[in-house]
Jmol script that loads the backbone (N, CA, C; Angstrom):
load data "model"
ATOM      1  N   UNK A   1       0.843  -1.179   0.000  1.00  0.00           N
ATOM      2  CA  UNK A   1       0.000   0.000   0.000  1.00  0.00           C
ATOM      3  C   UNK A   1       0.887   1.241   0.000  1.00  0.00           C
ATOM      4  N   UNK A   2       0.581   2.173  -0.872  1.00  0.00           N
ATOM      5  CA  UNK A   2       1.323   3.431  -0.934  1.00  0.00           C
ATOM      6  C   UNK A   2       0.496   4.510  -0.266  1.00  0.00           C
ATOM      7  N   UNK A   3       1.113   5.209   0.659  1.00  0.00           N
ATOM      8  CA  UNK A   3       0.416   6.271   1.364  1.00  0.00           C
ATOM      9  C   UNK A   3       0.530   7.573   0.597  1.00  0.00           C
ATOM     10  N   UNK A   4      -0.495   8.379   0.678  1.00  0.00           N
ATOM     11  CA  UNK A   4      -0.462   9.670   0.017  1.00  0.00           C
ATOM     12  C   UNK A   4      -1.614  10.526   0.497  1.00  0.00           C
ATOM     13  N   UNK A   5      -1.579  11.769   0.098  1.00  0.00           N
ATOM     14  CA  UNK A   5      -2.656  12.671   0.480  1.00  0.00           C
ATOM     15  C   UNK A   5      -2.091  13.997   0.928  1.00  0.00           C
ATOM     16  N   UNK A   6      -2.980  14.939   1.077  1.00  0.00           N
ATOM     17  CA  UNK A   6      -2.601  16.279   1.507  1.00  0.00           C
ATOM     18  C   UNK A   6      -3.448  16.690   2.694  1.00  0.00           C
ATOM     19  N   UNK A   7      -2.883  17.463   3.604  1.00  0.00           N
ATOM     20  CA  UNK A   7      -3.731  18.026   4.657  1.00  0.00           C
ATOM     21  C   UNK A   7      -4.743  18.957   3.985  1.00  0.00           C
ATOM     22  N   UNK A   8      -6.006  18.852   4.354  1.00  0.00           N
ATOM     23  CA  UNK A   8      -7.024  19.707   3.749  1.00  0.00           C
ATOM     24  C   UNK A   8      -7.589  20.732   4.723  1.00  0.00           C
ATOM     25  N   UNK A   9      -7.205  20.636   5.980  1.00  0.00           N
ATOM     26  CA  UNK A   9      -7.667  21.617   6.961  1.00  0.00           C
ATOM     27  C   UNK A   9      -6.736  21.582   8.170  1.00  0.00           C
ATOM     28  N   UNK A  10      -6.626  22.718   8.823  1.00  0.00           N
ATOM     29  CA  UNK A  10      -5.887  22.773  10.080  1.00  0.00           C
ATOM     30  C   UNK A  10      -6.427  23.946  10.879  1.00  0.00           C
ATOM     31  N   UNK A  11      -6.135  23.955  12.148  1.00  0.00           N
ATOM     32  CA  UNK A  11      -6.577  25.043  13.009  1.00  0.00           C
ATOM     33  C   UNK A  11      -5.483  25.341  14.022  1.00  0.00           C
ATOM     34  N   UNK A  12      -5.320  26.598  14.317  1.00  0.00           N
ATOM     35  CA  UNK A  12      -4.424  27.025  15.384  1.00  0.00           C
ATOM     36  C   UNK A  12      -5.298  27.452  16.553  1.00  0.00           C
ATOM     37  N   UNK A  13      -4.964  26.980  17.715  1.00  0.00           N
ATOM     38  CA  UNK A  13      -5.785  27.277  18.884  1.00  0.00           C
ATOM     39  C   UNK A  13      -4.888  27.520  20.087  1.00  0.00           C
ATOM     40  N   UNK A  14      -5.442  28.147  21.079  1.00  0.00           N
ATOM     41  CA  UNK A  14      -4.725  28.367  22.335  1.00  0.00           C
ATOM     42  C   UNK A  14      -4.338  27.001  22.907  1.00  0.00           C
ATOM     43  N   UNK A  15      -3.147  26.860  23.450  1.00  0.00           N
ATOM     44  CA  UNK A  15      -2.694  25.554  23.937  1.00  0.00           C
ATOM     45  C   UNK A  15      -3.565  24.950  25.037  1.00  0.00           C
ATOM     46  N   UNK A  16      -4.319  25.764  25.748  1.00  0.00           N
ATOM     47  CA  UNK A  16      -5.156  25.230  26.827  1.00  0.00           C
ATOM     48  C   UNK A  16      -6.550  24.827  26.346  1.00  0.00           C
ATOM     49  N   UNK A  17      -6.834  25.050  25.071  1.00  0.00           N
ATOM     50  CA  UNK A  17      -8.125  24.652  24.514  1.00  0.00           C
ATOM     51  C   UNK A  17      -8.113  23.150  24.262  1.00  0.00           C
ATOM     52  N   UNK A  18      -9.216  22.477  24.593  1.00  0.00           N
ATOM     53  CA  UNK A  18      -9.324  21.037  24.359  1.00  0.00           C
ATOM     54  C   UNK A  18      -9.228  20.732  22.866  1.00  0.00           C
ATOM     55  N   UNK A  19      -8.343  19.843  22.495  1.00  0.00           N
ATOM     56  CA  UNK A  19      -8.157  19.474  21.089  1.00  0.00           C
ATOM     57  C   UNK A  19      -9.438  18.971  20.455  1.00  0.00           C
ATOM     58  N   UNK A  20     -10.190  18.163  21.212  1.00  0.00           N
ATOM     59  CA  UNK A  20     -11.415  17.577  20.665  1.00  0.00           C
ATOM     60  C   UNK A  20     -12.415  18.660  20.283  1.00  0.00           C
ATOM     61  N   UNK A  21     -12.480  19.724  21.088  1.00  0.00           N
ATOM     62  CA  UNK A  21     -13.384  20.833  20.777  1.00  0.00           C
ATOM     63  C   UNK A  21     -12.945  21.557  19.508  1.00  0.00           C
ATOM     64  N   UNK A  22     -11.649  21.766  19.372  1.00  0.00           N
ATOM     65  CA  UNK A  22     -11.123  22.445  18.184  1.00  0.00           C
ATOM     66  C   UNK A  22     -11.426  21.611  16.940  1.00  0.00           C
ATOM     67  N   UNK A  23     -11.198  20.312  17.000  1.00  0.00           N
ATOM     68  CA  UNK A  23     -11.455  19.446  15.855  1.00  0.00           C
ATOM     69  C   UNK A  23     -12.932  19.471  15.474  1.00  0.00           C
ATOM     70  N   UNK A  24     -13.794  19.327  16.450  1.00  0.00           N
ATOM     71  CA  UNK A  24     -15.236  19.323  16.154  1.00  0.00           C
ATOM     72  C   UNK A  24     -15.680  20.675  15.600  1.00  0.00           C
ATOM     73  N   UNK A  25     -15.207  21.770  16.198  1.00  0.00           N
ATOM     74  CA  UNK A  25     -15.543  23.105  15.687  1.00  0.00           C
ATOM     75  C   UNK A  25     -15.069  23.278  14.245  1.00  0.00           C
ATOM     76  N   UNK A  26     -13.870  22.791  13.962  1.00  0.00           N
ATOM     77  CA  UNK A  26     -13.326  22.887  12.608  1.00  0.00           C
ATOM     78  C   UNK A  26     -14.218  22.147  11.613  1.00  0.00           C
ATOM     79  N   UNK A  27     -14.624  20.942  11.972  1.00  0.00           N
ATOM     80  CA  UNK A  27     -15.449  20.139  11.079  1.00  0.00           C
ATOM     81  C   UNK A  27     -16.867  20.684  10.941  1.00  0.00           C
ATOM     82  N   UNK A  28     -17.423  21.175  12.033  1.00  0.00           N
ATOM     83  CA  UNK A  28     -18.772  21.745  11.961  1.00  0.00           C
ATOM     84  C   UNK A  28     -18.780  23.078  11.219  1.00  0.00           C
ATOM     85  N   UNK A  29     -17.678  23.808  11.289  1.00  0.00           N
ATOM     86  CA  UNK A  29     -17.577  25.098  10.610  1.00  0.00           C
ATOM     87  C   UNK A  29     -17.306  24.978   9.120  1.00  0.00           C
ATOM     88  N   UNK A  30     -16.907  23.806   8.686  1.00  0.00           N
ATOM     89  CA  UNK A  30     -16.638  23.566   7.265  1.00  0.00           C
ATOM     90  C   UNK A  30     -17.280  22.233   6.887  1.00  0.00           C
ATOM     91  N   UNK A  31     -18.609  22.225   6.745  1.00  0.00           N
ATOM     92  CA  UNK A  31     -19.328  20.963   6.520  1.00  0.00           C
ATOM     93  C   UNK A  31     -18.901  20.208   5.267  1.00  0.00           C
ATOM     94  N   UNK A  32     -18.258  20.881   4.317  1.00  0.00           N
ATOM     95  CA  UNK A  32     -17.797  20.182   3.123  1.00  0.00           C
ATOM     96  C   UNK A  32     -16.640  19.226   3.417  1.00  0.00           C
ATOM     97  N   UNK A  33     -16.088  19.288   4.626  1.00  0.00           N
ATOM     98  CA  UNK A  33     -15.019  18.360   5.000  1.00  0.00           C
ATOM     99  C   UNK A  33     -15.570  16.967   5.311  1.00  0.00           C
ATOM    100  N   UNK A  34     -16.865  16.895   5.580  1.00  0.00           N
ATOM    101  CA  UNK A  34     -17.506  15.614   5.889  1.00  0.00           C
ATOM    102  C   UNK A  34     -18.626  15.380   4.882  1.00  0.00           C
ATOM    103  N   UNK A  35     -19.517  14.467   5.192  1.00  0.00           N
ATOM    104  CA  UNK A  35     -20.685  14.236   4.343  1.00  0.00           C
ATOM    105  C   UNK A  35     -20.344  13.573   3.024  1.00  0.00           C
ATOM    106  N   UNK A  36     -20.228  14.369   1.960  1.00  0.00           N
ATOM    107  CA  UNK A  36     -19.958  13.810   0.638  1.00  0.00           C
ATOM    108  C   UNK A  36     -18.594  13.132   0.561  1.00  0.00           C
ATOM    109  N   UNK A  37     -17.735  13.442   1.503  1.00  0.00           N
ATOM    110  CA  UNK A  37     -16.406  12.826   1.522  1.00  0.00           C
ATOM    111  C   UNK A  37     -16.456  11.526   2.319  1.00  0.00           C
ATOM    112  N   UNK A  38     -17.375  10.694   2.002  1.00  0.00           N
ATOM    113  CA  UNK A  38     -17.536   9.417   2.682  1.00  0.00           C
ATOM    114  C   UNK A  38     -16.193   8.701   2.757  1.00  0.00           C
ATOM    115  N   UNK A  39     -15.867   8.204   3.928  1.00  0.00           N
ATOM    116  CA  UNK A  39     -14.605   7.513   4.115  1.00  0.00           C
ATOM    117  C   UNK A  39     -13.450   8.419   4.498  1.00  0.00           C
ATOM    118  N   UNK A  40     -13.751   9.681   4.789  1.00  0.00           N
ATOM    119  CA  UNK A  40     -12.709  10.627   5.201  1.00  0.00           C
ATOM    120  C   UNK A  40     -11.949  10.058   6.402  1.00  0.00           C
ATOM    121  N   UNK A  41     -10.648  10.139   6.364  1.00  0.00           N
ATOM    122  CA  UNK A  41      -9.809   9.668   7.464  1.00  0.00           C
ATOM    123  C   UNK A  41      -9.201  10.883   8.141  1.00  0.00           C
ATOM    124  N   UNK A  42      -9.341  10.941   9.454  1.00  0.00           N
ATOM    125  CA  UNK A  42      -8.793  12.051  10.229  1.00  0.00           C
ATOM    126  C   UNK A  42      -7.683  11.489  11.103  1.00  0.00           C
ATOM    127  N   UNK A  43      -6.463  11.978  10.869  1.00  0.00           N
ATOM    128  CA  UNK A  43      -5.323  11.545  11.669  1.00  0.00           C
ATOM    129  C   UNK A  43      -5.233  12.443  12.884  1.00  0.00           C
ATOM    130  N   UNK A  44      -5.095  11.836  14.037  1.00  0.00           N
ATOM    131  CA  UNK A  44      -5.085  12.600  15.274  1.00  0.00           C
ATOM    132  C   UNK A  44      -4.079  12.000  16.237  1.00  0.00           C
ATOM    133  N   UNK A  45      -3.877  12.690  17.335  1.00  0.00           N
ATOM    134  CA  UNK A  45      -3.000  12.116  18.352  1.00  0.00           C
ATOM    135  C   UNK A  45      -3.848  11.683  19.545  1.00  0.00           C
ATOM    136  N   UNK A  46      -3.188  11.223  20.601  1.00  0.00           N
ATOM    137  CA  UNK A  46      -3.925  10.649  21.729  1.00  0.00           C
ATOM    138  C   UNK A  46      -4.833  11.654  22.432  1.00  0.00           C
ATOM    139  N   UNK A  47      -4.596  12.948  22.251  1.00  0.00           N
ATOM    140  CA  UNK A  47      -5.440  13.962  22.872  1.00  0.00           C
ATOM    141  C   UNK A  47      -6.838  14.025  22.295  1.00  0.00           C
ATOM    142  N   UNK A  48      -7.059  13.359  21.162  1.00  0.00           N
ATOM    143  CA  UNK A  48      -8.372  13.361  20.530  1.00  0.00           C
ATOM    144  C   UNK A  48      -9.194  12.128  20.884  1.00  0.00           C
ATOM    145  N   UNK A  49      -8.822  11.448  21.933  1.00  0.00           N
ATOM    146  CA  UNK A  49      -9.548  10.258  22.369  1.00  0.00           C
ATOM    147  C   UNK A  49     -10.850  10.687  23.042  1.00  0.00           C
ATOM    148  N   UNK A  50     -11.953  10.306  22.438  1.00  0.00           N
ATOM    149  CA  UNK A  50     -13.266  10.643  22.989  1.00  0.00           C
ATOM    150  C   UNK A  50     -14.315   9.797  22.285  1.00  0.00           C
ATOM    151  N   UNK A  51     -15.099   9.068  23.063  1.00  0.00           N
ATOM    152  CA  UNK A  51     -16.164   8.255  22.477  1.00  0.00           C
ATOM    153  C   UNK A  51     -17.166   9.161  21.767  1.00  0.00           C
ATOM    154  N   UNK A  52     -17.476  10.306  22.351  1.00  0.00           N
ATOM    155  CA  UNK A  52     -18.424  11.242  21.749  1.00  0.00           C
ATOM    156  C   UNK A  52     -17.924  11.741  20.385  1.00  0.00           C
ATOM    157  N   UNK A  53     -16.641  12.087  20.316  1.00  0.00           N
ATOM    158  CA  UNK A  53     -16.068  12.555  19.052  1.00  0.00           C
ATOM    159  C   UNK A  53     -16.109  11.455  17.999  1.00  0.00           C
ATOM    160  N   UNK A  54     -15.778  10.229  18.385  1.00  0.00           N
ATOM    161  CA  UNK A  54     -15.784   9.133  17.425  1.00  0.00           C
ATOM    162  C   UNK A  54     -17.195   8.849  16.915  1.00  0.00           C
ATOM    163  N   UNK A  55     -18.198   8.951  17.779  1.00  0.00           N
ATOM    164  CA  UNK A  55     -19.588   8.774  17.342  1.00  0.00           C
ATOM    165  C   UNK A  55     -19.951   9.859  16.330  1.00  0.00           C
ATOM    166  N   UNK A  56     -19.606  11.113  16.638  1.00  0.00           N
ATOM    167  CA  UNK A  56     -19.872  12.232  15.725  1.00  0.00           C
ATOM    168  C   UNK A  56     -19.234  11.981  14.361  1.00  0.00           C
ATOM    169  N   UNK A  57     -17.979  11.568  14.361  1.00  0.00           N
ATOM    170  CA  UNK A  57     -17.275  11.323  13.103  1.00  0.00           C
ATOM    171  C   UNK A  57     -17.890  10.157  12.335  1.00  0.00           C
ATOM    172  N   UNK A  58     -18.183   9.071  13.029  1.00  0.00           N
ATOM    173  CA  UNK A  58     -18.785   7.910  12.366  1.00  0.00           C
ATOM    174  C   UNK A  58     -20.136   8.265  11.745  1.00  0.00           C
ATOM    175  N   UNK A  59     -20.919   9.069  12.450  1.00  0.00           N
ATOM    176  CA  UNK A  59     -22.226   9.487  11.923  1.00  0.00           C
ATOM    177  C   UNK A  59     -22.080  10.356  10.677  1.00  0.00           C
ATOM    178  N   UNK A  60     -20.923  10.982  10.513  1.00  0.00           N
ATOM    179  CA  UNK A  60     -20.680  11.860   9.377  1.00  0.00           C
ATOM    180  C   UNK A  60     -19.758  11.232   8.338  1.00  0.00           C
ATOM    181  N   UNK A  61     -19.602   9.919   8.393  1.00  0.00           N
ATOM    182  CA  UNK A  61     -18.848   9.207   7.371  1.00  0.00           C
ATOM    183  C   UNK A  61     -17.339   9.332   7.472  1.00  0.00           C
ATOM    184  N   UNK A  62     -16.837   9.682   8.633  1.00  0.00           N
ATOM    185  CA  UNK A  62     -15.386   9.835   8.805  1.00  0.00           C
ATOM    186  C   UNK A  62     -14.866   8.826   9.822  1.00  0.00           C
ATOM    187  N   UNK A  63     -13.577   8.575   9.737  1.00  0.00           N
ATOM    188  CA  UNK A  63     -12.939   7.647  10.677  1.00  0.00           C
ATOM    189  C   UNK A  63     -11.769   8.357  11.342  1.00  0.00           C
ATOM    190  N   UNK A  64     -11.697   8.236  12.647  1.00  0.00           N
ATOM    191  CA  UNK A  64     -10.598   8.830  13.417  1.00  0.00           C
ATOM    192  C   UNK A  64      -9.499   7.789  13.556  1.00  0.00           C
ATOM    193  N   UNK A  65      -8.320   8.121  13.094  1.00  0.00           N
ATOM    194  CA  UNK A  65      -7.153   7.258  13.258  1.00  0.00           C
ATOM    195  C   UNK A  65      -6.247   7.930  14.274  1.00  0.00           C
ATOM    196  N   UNK A  66      -6.060   7.259  15.397  1.00  0.00           N
ATOM    197  CA  UNK A  66      -5.241   7.806  16.473  1.00  0.00           C
ATOM    198  C   UNK A  66      -4.473   6.667  17.123  1.00  0.00           C
ATOM    199  N   UNK A  67      -3.461   7.000  17.926  1.00  0.00           N
ATOM    200  CA  UNK A  67      -2.685   5.940  18.582  1.00  0.00           C
ATOM    201  C   UNK A  67      -3.547   5.098  19.526  1.00  0.00           C
ATOM    202  N   UNK A  68      -3.166   3.853  19.651  1.00  0.00           N
ATOM    203  CA  UNK A  68      -3.821   2.952  20.593  1.00  0.00           C
ATOM    204  C   UNK A  68      -3.343   3.284  22.001  1.00  0.00           C
ATOM    205  N   UNK A  69      -4.274   3.382  22.927  1.00  0.00           N
ATOM    206  CA  UNK A  69      -3.948   3.681  24.315  1.00  0.00           C
ATOM    207  C   UNK A  69      -3.742   2.371  25.084  1.00  0.00           C
ATOM    208  N   UNK A  70      -3.049   2.449  26.207  1.00  0.00           N
ATOM    209  CA  UNK A  70      -2.829   1.264  27.045  1.00  0.00           C
ATOM    210  C   UNK A  70      -4.171   0.662  27.444  1.00  0.00           C
ATOM    211  N   UNK A  71      -4.259  -0.665  27.365  1.00  0.00           N
ATOM    212  CA  UNK A  71      -5.466  -1.369  27.744  1.00  0.00           C
ATOM    213  C   UNK A  71      -6.554  -1.344  26.675  1.00  0.00           C
ATOM    214  N   UNK A  72      -6.255  -0.800  25.535  1.00  0.00           N
ATOM    215  CA  UNK A  72      -7.235  -0.686  24.452  1.00  0.00           C
ATOM    216  C   UNK A  72      -6.862  -1.666  23.338  1.00  0.00           C
ATOM    217  N   UNK A  73      -7.871  -2.195  22.674  1.00  0.00           N
ATOM    218  CA  UNK A  73      -7.610  -3.091  21.541  1.00  0.00           C
ATOM    219  C   UNK A  73      -6.886  -2.311  20.448  1.00  0.00           C
ATOM    220  N   UNK A  74      -6.074  -3.014  19.677  1.00  0.00           N
ATOM    221  CA  UNK A  74      -5.330  -2.382  18.592  1.00  0.00           C
ATOM    222  C   UNK A  74      -6.288  -1.679  17.635  1.00  0.00           C
ATOM    223  N   UNK A  75      -5.924  -0.466  17.229  1.00  0.00           N
ATOM    224  CA  UNK A  75      -6.781   0.332  16.347  1.00  0.00           C
ATOM    225  C   UNK A  75      -6.304   0.230  14.905  1.00  0.00           C
ATOM    226  N   UNK A  76      -7.254   0.130  13.973  1.00  0.00           N
ATOM    227  CA  UNK A  76      -6.855   0.058  12.567  1.00  0.00           C
ATOM    228  C   UNK A  76      -6.187   1.357  12.111  1.00  0.00           C
ATOM    229  N   UNK A  77      -5.172   1.212  11.287  1.00  0.00           N
ATOM    230  CA  UNK A  77      -4.492   2.375  10.722  1.00  0.00           C
ATOM    231  C   UNK A  77      -3.401   2.964  11.581  1.00  0.00           C
ATOM    232  N   UNK A  78      -3.196   2.462  12.777  1.00  0.00           N
ATOM    233  CA  UNK A  78      -2.199   3.039  13.686  1.00  0.00           C
ATOM    234  C   UNK A  78      -0.791   3.004  13.094  1.00  0.00           C
ATOM    235  N   UNK A  79      -0.509   2.032  12.230  1.00  0.00           N
ATOM    236  CA  UNK A  79       0.829   1.916  11.641  1.00  0.00           C
ATOM    237  C   UNK A  79       1.143   3.084  10.708  1.00  0.00           C
ATOM    238  N   UNK A  80       0.133   3.836  10.268  1.00  0.00           N
ATOM    239  CA  UNK A  80       0.353   4.957   9.358  1.00  0.00           C
ATOM    240  C   UNK A  80       0.615   6.275  10.072  1.00  0.00           C
ATOM    241  N   UNK A  81       0.410   6.300  11.373  1.00  0.00           N
ATOM    242  CA  UNK A  81       0.520   7.565  12.101  1.00  0.00           C
ATOM    243  C   UNK A  81       1.937   8.119  12.140  1.00  0.00           C
ATOM    244  N   UNK A  82       2.919   7.275  12.400  1.00  0.00           N
ATOM    245  CA  UNK A  82       4.290   7.771  12.546  1.00  0.00           C
ATOM    246  C   UNK A  82       4.797   8.461  11.280  1.00  0.00           C
ATOM    247  N   UNK A  83       4.671   7.853  10.091  1.00  0.00           N
ATOM    248  CA  UNK A  83       5.165   8.544   8.891  1.00  0.00           C
ATOM    249  C   UNK A  83       4.433   9.855   8.625  1.00  0.00           C
ATOM    250  N   UNK A  84       3.123   9.889   8.843  1.00  0.00           N
ATOM    251  CA  UNK A  84       2.379  11.117   8.588  1.00  0.00           C
ATOM    252  C   UNK A  84       2.660  12.179   9.632  1.00  0.00           C
ATOM    253  N   UNK A  85       2.941  11.764  10.838  1.00  0.00           N
ATOM    254  CA  UNK A  85       3.270  12.740  11.881  1.00  0.00           C
ATOM    255  C   UNK A  85       4.552  13.475  11.514  1.00  0.00           C
ATOM    256  N   UNK A  86       5.537  12.748  11.007  1.00  0.00           N
ATOM    257  CA  UNK A  86       6.782  13.396  10.594  1.00  0.00           C
ATOM    258  C   UNK A  86       6.532  14.402   9.484  1.00  0.00           C
ATOM    259  N   UNK A  87       5.656  14.062   8.544  1.00  0.00           N
ATOM    260  CA  UNK A  87       5.325  14.984   7.457  1.00  0.00           C
ATOM    261  C   UNK A  87       4.643  16.224   8.016  1.00  0.00           C
ATOM    262  N   UNK A  88       3.648  16.040   8.863  1.00  0.00           N
ATOM    263  CA  UNK A  88       2.906  17.194   9.386  1.00  0.00           C
ATOM    264  C   UNK A  88       3.776  18.061  10.277  1.00  0.00           C
ATOM    265  N   UNK A  89       4.655  17.473  11.044  1.00  0.00           N
ATOM    266  CA  UNK A  89       5.547  18.269  11.888  1.00  0.00           C
ATOM    267  C   UNK A  89       6.486  19.109  11.032  1.00  0.00           C
ATOM    268  N   UNK A  90       6.949  18.540   9.929  1.00  0.00           N
ATOM    269  CA  UNK A  90       7.870  19.301   9.086  1.00  0.00           C
ATOM    270  C   UNK A  90       7.165  20.415   8.326  1.00  0.00           C
ATOM    271  N   UNK A  91       5.875  20.263   8.066  1.00  0.00           N
ATOM    272  CA  UNK A  91       5.100  21.277   7.361  1.00  0.00           C
ATOM    273  C   UNK A  91       4.695  22.406   8.300  1.00  0.00           C
ATOM    274  N   UNK A  92       4.331  22.064   9.534  1.00  0.00           N
ATOM    275  CA  UNK A  92       3.784  23.072  10.445  1.00  0.00           C
ATOM    276  C   UNK A  92       4.810  23.753  11.327  1.00  0.00           C
ATOM    277  N   UNK A  93       6.000  23.244  11.376  1.00  0.00           N
ATOM    278  CA  UNK A  93       7.037  23.855  12.222  1.00  0.00           C
ATOM    279  C   UNK A  93       7.963  24.706  11.368  1.00  0.00           C
ATOM    280  N   UNK A  94       8.312  25.905  11.850  1.00  0.00           N
ATOM    281  CA  UNK A  94       9.233  26.748  11.071  1.00  0.00           C
ATOM    282  C   UNK A  94      10.637  26.184  11.015  1.00  0.00           C
TER     283      UNK A  94
END
end "model"
wireframe off; spacefill off
backbone 0.3
color backbone group
């Protein structure tokens, strides 16, 4: 499998703001990011762990790919996080 794709949205927020709130606000503020984009994959880090957020995303045809937490069953797509994290860090950091 060859990985590819481009970031299509990002948000800058105060460091004390909950990541899950920022992600949901971003998606609700730009509805074209979900819906017709059935199968949208959202790469996130462990700070985006939330059953409520995952339900919201699943209802809107998106899948959250994030690291597996201790005591949690292995999550699909976790093997793709490390390479994409390096790409996103190099793009977003000066």
